[in-house]
Phi, psi and omega in degrees: 000137178287144175295132179254126180278145181239130186277133177304144183280334183266120182248136175227127180252123180239154171288173181293325177294323179290323177297312184298319180296314174305312181288328175298314182297316177297326180291320183293313183297324183298325181273332192255336190266182177291169186304314183295318180294326183296316184292319180296311180300316183296311181300312177305312180299314180298317178298317177302318180292338186264322189244356174293140184246125184269143178206168178248135174283176178299335180265021182059030174267133180280134180221170176231144176253114180250136176239132178237147162277159185303315181298335179283327179288327176298320179294320182295312184294317180300315177298323182287319185282325185258009182292136177283359181283342179263113184243330180263101178260126189275344184213161174267083187290340176292321176296319178296323178295323178297318183293316177300313179297321179296321181289325175292322183289319180294324183286340179274348183273000000 
């Protein structure tokens, strides 16, 4: 039986600037992070450079069409959330989350 290619189900369309920013961020993570993040960033960057499809909109705006499998989106989110490049956090959002969850819990009772 012939091998059947499966199109990744998650589609993201980015501007050229957004695409460049994403790849620049992946490059920084690749050089700056721990071993697991380095590998994920490298694999994603290589995939994006190989399989992303550039196109023009009806208004002649240059865009890129990126397709991801679920595990690749999980890698992107993991890299964005766990990156050591973000050092200045302005608020304790975890405390806010706990308060919101507590108020939701109390409102259900």
